C-alpha positions as CSV (number, residue, x, y, z in Angstrom):
1,M,76.4,-57.0,-43.8
2,N,79.2,-57.4,-41.1
3,P,78.5,-57.8,-37.2
4,E,79.6,-54.4,-36.6
5,K,77.6,-52.4,-39.0
6,Q,74.6,-54.5,-37.9
7,N,75.2,-53.4,-34.4
8,I,75.4,-49.9,-35.2
9,V,72.0,-50.0,-37.2
10,Q,70.4,-51.7,-34.2
11,F,71.5,-49.2,-31.8
12,K,70.5,-46.3,-33.9
13,S,67.0,-48.0,-34.1
14,L,67.0,-48.4,-30.4
15,V,67.8,-44.8,-29.9
16,K,64.9,-43.8,-32.5
17,R,62.5,-45.9,-30.4
18,L,63.5,-44.5,-27.0
19,I,63.3,-40.9,-28.5
20,Y,59.8,-41.7,-29.7
21,L,58.8,-43.1,-26.7
22,F,59.9,-40.3,-24.5
23,T,58.5,-37.6,-27.0
24,T,55.2,-39.5,-26.6
25,I,55.4,-39.6,-22.9
26,I,56.1,-36.0,-22.9
27,F,53.1,-35.1,-25.1
28,L,50.8,-37.2,-23.1
29,V,51.8,-35.5,-19.8
30,M,51.4,-32.1,-21.6
31,A,48.1,-33.1,-23.0
32,L,46.9,-34.4,-19.7
33,F,48.0,-31.0,-17.9
34,V,46.2,-29.0,-20.6
35,G,43.2,-31.1,-20.3
36,L,43.0,-30.8,-16.7
37,F,43.7,-27.0,-16.9
38,F,41.1,-26.3,-19.4
39,N,38.7,-28.6,-17.6
40,T,39.1,-26.7,-14.5
41,S,38.6,-23.3,-16.3
42,I,35.6,-24.5,-18.2
43,T,33.9,-26.0,-15.1
44,A,34.6,-22.6,-13.3
45,W,33.3,-20.7,-16.1
46,F,30.1,-22.6,-16.4
47,Q,29.7,-22.3,-12.6
48,K,30.1,-18.9,-12.9
49,N,27.7,-18.5,-15.5
50,D,25.1,-20.7,-13.8
51,S,25.4,-18.4,-10.9
52,Q,25.1,-15.2,-13.2
53,I,22.0,-16.9,-14.7
54,D,20.4,-17.8,-11.4
55,S,20.9,-14.3,-10.2
56,L,19.4,-12.8,-13.3
57,Y,16.5,-15.0,-12.9
58,V,15.9,-14.2,-9.2
59,D,16.2,-10.3,-10.2
60,A,13.7,-10.8,-13.0
61,E,11.4,-12.6,-10.6
62,K,11.7,-9.8,-8.0
63,K,11.2,-7.3,-10.8
64,V,7.9,-9.0,-11.7
65,I,6.6,-9.2,-8.1
66,L,7.6,-5.6,-7.7
67,Q,5.7,-4.6,-10.8
68,N,2.6,-6.6,-9.7
69,E,2.7,-4.8,-6.4
70,T,3.2,-1.4,-7.6
71,A,0.5,-1.9,-10.4
72,K,-1.9,-2.1,-7.3
73,F,-0.7,1.2,-5.8
74,W,-3.4,3.9,-5.4
75,K,-3.5,6.5,-8.1
76,P,-5.1,9.7,-8.2
77,V,-8.4,10.6,-10.2
78,D,-7.2,12.6,-13.1
79,I,-8.2,16.1,-12.7
80,A,-8.6,16.4,-16.7
81,L,-11.7,14.3,-16.4
82,I,-13.5,16.9,-14.6
83,K,-16.3,18.4,-17.0
84,D,-17.7,21.1,-14.6
85,S,-15.5,24.1,-15.2
86,T,-16.3,25.8,-11.8
87,L,-15.3,22.5,-10.0
88,K,-12.2,22.0,-12.2
89,Q,-10.9,25.5,-11.4
90,E,-11.4,25.0,-7.6
91,V,-9.6,21.6,-7.8
92,E,-6.7,23.1,-9.8
93,Y,-6.5,25.9,-7.4
94,G,-6.5,23.6,-4.6
95,K,-3.7,21.5,-6.2
96,D,-1.5,24.8,-6.7
97,L,-2.0,25.7,-3.0
98,I,-0.9,22.1,-1.9
99,A,2.2,22.4,-4.2
100,H,3.1,26.0,-3.7
101,T,1.4,26.9,-0.3
102,A,4.0,29.5,0.7
103,K,3.3,31.5,-2.5
104,Y,-0.3,32.0,-1.3
105,L,0.0,31.7,2.6
106,G,3.7,32.1,3.5
107,P,5.7,34.9,4.9
108,N,5.7,36.7,1.6
109,G,2.1,35.0,0.5
110,S,-0.2,36.8,-1.8
111,V,-3.1,35.9,0.0
112,K,-2.4,35.8,3.7
113,Q,1.0,35.8,5.8
114,I,0.3,33.0,8.1
115,T,2.7,30.1,7.7
116,N,6.6,29.3,8.0
117,G,7.2,29.2,4.2
118,M,6.9,25.6,3.7
119,N,4.7,24.0,1.3
120,C,2.1,21.3,2.0
121,N,4.0,19.5,-1.0
122,N,7.2,19.4,1.2
123,C,5.6,16.6,3.1
124,H,2.8,15.4,0.9
125,L,5.0,14.7,-2.1
126,D,4.0,15.4,-5.6
127,A,0.9,17.4,-4.4
128,G,-0.1,14.5,-2.3
129,T,0.0,11.8,-4.9
130,K,3.4,9.8,-4.7
131,P,3.0,6.4,-3.4
132,W,4.2,6.0,0.2
133,G,5.0,9.9,-0.2
134,N,2.6,10.9,2.6
135,N,-0.1,10.9,-0.1
136,Y,-3.9,11.9,0.2
137,G,-5.0,8.5,-1.1
138,S,-7.1,7.4,2.1
139,V,-7.9,10.9,3.3
140,Y,-11.4,11.2,1.8
141,S,-12.2,7.6,2.2
142,M,-11.5,7.9,6.0
143,Y,-12.7,11.2,7.2
144,P,-14.5,12.1,9.3
145,K,-12.8,9.8,11.8
146,M,-11.9,9.4,15.4
147,R,-8.4,10.4,16.3
148,A,-6.7,9.4,19.6
149,R,-4.4,12.6,19.6
150,S,-7.4,14.9,19.9
151,G,-9.9,12.5,21.3
152,Q,-12.3,13.6,18.9
153,V,-14.1,12.8,15.5
154,E,-12.2,15.0,13.0
155,N,-13.4,16.4,9.8
156,L,-11.2,17.3,6.9
157,Y,-11.1,20.9,7.9
158,K,-9.7,20.0,11.2
159,R,-7.2,17.8,9.5
160,V,-6.0,20.4,7.1
161,N,-5.8,23.0,9.8
162,D,-3.7,20.5,12.0
163,C,-1.3,20.7,9.2
164,M,-1.4,24.6,9.1
165,E,-0.8,24.9,12.7
166,R,1.8,22.2,13.1
167,S,3.6,21.3,9.9
168,L,3.7,24.8,8.7
169,N,3.9,26.3,12.4
170,G,1.1,28.7,11.3
171,Q,-2.5,29.9,12.0
172,P,-5.5,28.0,10.9
173,L,-8.0,29.0,8.2
174,K,-11.6,29.4,8.5
175,E,-13.9,26.6,7.0
176,D,-15.5,29.2,4.6
177,N,-12.2,30.3,3.4
178,R,-11.7,30.0,-0.2
179,E,-8.1,28.6,0.0
180,M,-9.6,26.1,2.5
181,K,-12.4,25.1,0.3
182,A,-10.1,24.6,-2.7
183,M,-7.7,22.2,-0.9
184,I,-10.4,20.2,0.3
185,A,-12.0,19.9,-3.1
186,Y,-8.6,18.8,-4.5
187,I,-8.1,16.3,-1.7
188,E,-11.4,14.7,-2.0
189,Y,-11.4,14.7,-5.8
190,I,-8.1,12.9,-6.3
191,G,-9.3,10.1,-3.5
192,S,-12.9,9.8,-4.7
193,K,-12.5,6.5,-6.2
194,V,-11.4,4.9,-2.9
195,P,-14.6,3.4,-1.2
196,K,-15.6,5.0,2.0
197,G,-13.9,3.4,5.0
198,K,-11.2,1.6,3.0
199,E,-7.6,2.6,3.1
200,A,-5.8,3.0,-0.4
201,N,-2.9,0.9,-1.2
202,A,0.4,2.6,-0.5
203,S,-1.2,5.7,1.0
204,G,0.4,7.8,3.7
205,I,3.6,6.8,5.1
206,Y,5.4,3.4,5.1
207,D,5.7,1.5,8.4
208,L,9.3,0.4,9.0
209,E,10.1,-2.5,11.1
210,Y,11.3,-1.4,14.6
211,L,15.0,-1.8,15.1
212,D,16.5,-4.2,18.0
213,R,18.5,-1.1,19.3
214,A,17.7,2.5,19.7
215,A,18.1,4.9,16.6
216,D,21.3,6.7,16.6
217,P,21.7,10.6,16.1
218,V,25.4,10.4,16.1
219,K,25.4,7.8,13.2
220,G,22.5,9.7,11.8
221,K,24.6,12.8,11.6
222,A,27.4,11.1,9.5
223,L,24.6,9.8,7.0
224,Y,22.8,13.1,6.8
225,D,26.0,15.1,6.1
226,A,26.8,12.6,3.4
227,K,23.3,12.0,1.9
228,C,21.2,14.9,2.6
229,A,23.2,18.2,3.5
230,S,23.8,18.9,-0.3
231,C,19.9,19.9,-0.5
232,H,18.8,20.7,3.0
233,Q,22.2,22.2,3.9
234,K,24.4,21.2,7.1
235,N,22.5,23.7,9.1
236,G,19.4,22.1,8.2
237,E,17.8,25.4,7.1
238,G,17.0,24.3,3.4
239,I,17.4,26.3,0.2
240,L,15.2,29.1,-0.7
241,A,13.7,29.5,-4.3
242,A,15.0,32.5,-6.3
243,D,11.6,34.4,-5.7
244,K,12.3,34.0,-1.9
245,K,8.5,32.8,-1.6
246,E,9.0,29.2,-1.2
247,Y,11.6,26.4,-0.6
248,T,13.5,24.5,-3.5
249,Y,14.5,22.2,-0.4
250,P,12.5,22.6,2.8
251,P,14.3,23.4,6.3
252,L,14.4,20.1,8.5
253,W,14.9,21.9,11.6
254,G,15.2,25.5,13.0
255,K,12.9,28.4,13.2
256,N,11.4,27.9,9.7
257,S,10.7,24.1,10.1
258,Y,7.8,22.1,11.2
259,N,7.1,22.3,14.9
260,S,7.1,19.8,18.0
261,G,3.3,19.0,17.2
262,A,3.8,17.7,13.6
263,G,3.4,14.3,12.6
264,L,6.8,14.2,11.1
265,F,8.5,14.9,14.4
266,R,7.6,11.3,15.6
267,I,10.6,9.4,14.5
268,S,8.9,6.5,12.9
269,R,6.8,8.8,10.6
270,F,10.3,10.5,9.5
271,A,12.1,7.3,9.2
272,G,9.1,5.7,7.1
273,Y,9.0,8.9,4.9
274,I,12.6,9.2,4.1
275,K,12.9,5.3,3.5
276,F,11.2,5.5,0.1
277,N,11.6,9.2,-0.9
278,M,15.1,10.3,0.2
279,P,17.5,11.3,-1.1
280,L,16.1,13.1,-4.3
281,G,15.1,10.4,-6.9
282,A,14.4,7.6,-4.3
283,S,11.2,5.7,-4.7
284,Y,9.6,2.2,-3.5
285,E,11.1,0.6,-6.6
286,N,14.5,2.2,-6.0
287,P,15.1,2.9,-2.6
288,Q,18.5,4.5,-1.6
289,L,18.6,3.9,2.1
290,S,18.5,0.9,4.3
291,D,16.1,0.8,7.3
292,E,18.6,1.2,9.6
293,E,20.1,4.3,7.9
294,S,16.5,5.8,7.7
295,W,16.0,5.4,11.5
296,D,19.6,6.9,12.4
297,I,19.0,9.9,10.0
298,A,15.5,10.5,11.5
299,A,17.1,10.4,15.1
300,Y,19.4,12.9,14.1
301,V,17.0,15.5,12.5
302,E,14.5,15.0,15.3
303,N,17.1,15.6,17.9
304,L,17.7,19.1,16.7
305,E,15.9,22.3,17.7
306,R,12.6,23.4,16.2
307,P,9.8,25.7,17.1
308,S,7.7,24.1,20.0
309,K,3.9,23.8,20.3
310,D,1.7,23.6,23.3
311,L,0.6,19.9,23.4
312,S,-1.3,20.1,26.6
313,Q,-4.6,19.1,25.0
314,D,-3.1,16.3,22.8
315,W,-3.7,12.6,24.0
316,P,-6.5,13.1,26.6
317,D,-6.3,9.2,27.0
318,I,-2.5,8.8,27.4
319,S,-2.7,5.1,27.1
320,K,-3.4,5.7,23.4
321,K,-0.3,7.7,22.8
322,T,1.7,6.3,20.0
323,M,4.9,4.7,21.1
324,D,7.2,7.1,19.6
325,H,5.4,10.3,21.1
326,P,8.4,11.8,23.0
327,F,6.6,13.8,25.6
328,G,5.2,12.5,28.8
329,P,3.2,11.5,30.8
330,F,3.1,7.9,29.6
331,S,0.9,5.0,30.7
332,D,3.9,2.9,31.0
333,S,7.4,3.0,32.8
334,F,9.6,3.9,29.8
335,T,11.5,7.1,29.6
336,E,10.9,9.9,27.2
337,T,14.2,9.3,25.6
338,Q,13.2,5.5,25.0
339,H,9.9,6.8,23.5
340,K,11.7,9.0,21.1
341,F,14.6,7.0,19.8
342,G,13.6,3.4,21.0
343,P,14.2,0.6,21.2
344,F,10.4,0.3,20.8
345,K,9.8,-3.2,20.7
346,P,10.1,-3.6,24.7
347,I,7.3,-0.7,24.7
348,K,5.2,-2.6,22.1
349,A,5.5,-5.6,24.0
350,E,4.4,-3.9,27.4
351,K,1.5,-2.1,25.5
352,K,0.2,-5.5,23.8
353,K,0.4,-7.2,27.3
354,N,-1.6,-4.3,28.9
355,E,-4.3,-4.4,26.3
356,K,-5.0,-8.2,26.8
357,K,-5.6,-7.4,30.7
């Protein structure tokens, strides 16, 4: 081969090697880039899934804790277990009176016309059996008992009549009245397995933590309109059932609602009540309101007009008044407004300080 041809062959070989080297470099760069990209994506994917797994684990753990907690909640004694037919009939009548009070004792009641048309069930949910629904779990076990509001030892007859006169804004029943006896029989029976002097688990109303601020009726109105008005109506009048004898959804203020002496007129009671029961379908396991929302809705509802009651005989020892009782006189220097809406922590601190003296 002559020198000229040999040079051409060597040149072509060099070009091929350069092309190969260049191609290899490009391939390696691309491989490195792709590797880095997918490594970042894979790392992110694993991190994301680890976070989801952790979240699922925490949720599962919370669910188990909640299940263990609710398993201990008070449950009413089953009426079907009653063997005495006379007692069973009386207890069943008592339950119906609690669930449909107005049908018997309301403005169009078949027995008497002595209440505002609300049912006991409107405040004591599921005929007084729902956990944290103002249930009767501890009523039989704790009565008779001393009550600071009256300054007396009260029996169940007095307790039921308090509801008749305050929550139902009506008239009392006599102790030997058939309806009174039936309601007492029902309340006593469903709580009969709770030892005397002991409180049932998840009975009554849940005690919400006090806010660091006053509850706000303005915020409460916006929340009420969004979450409550569809059932209780914008004007708070509720919705009457088709038979016009009882309410499908009770009035929360106005002439047909509970009066100023009712337990639910205290803002802490109303806030604790709606926390795990409202809006419709809410429960302890599945609340729909935050604590702050509950307080603010309560502030709005309790700030509106309702029937009044003479409370001059209540709280003979004013030092024992509850912190959110909204009417003076008080044994401290805080105003009626603060006693009604809070903030309650300063009142609590002063009350505790005075108790130590």
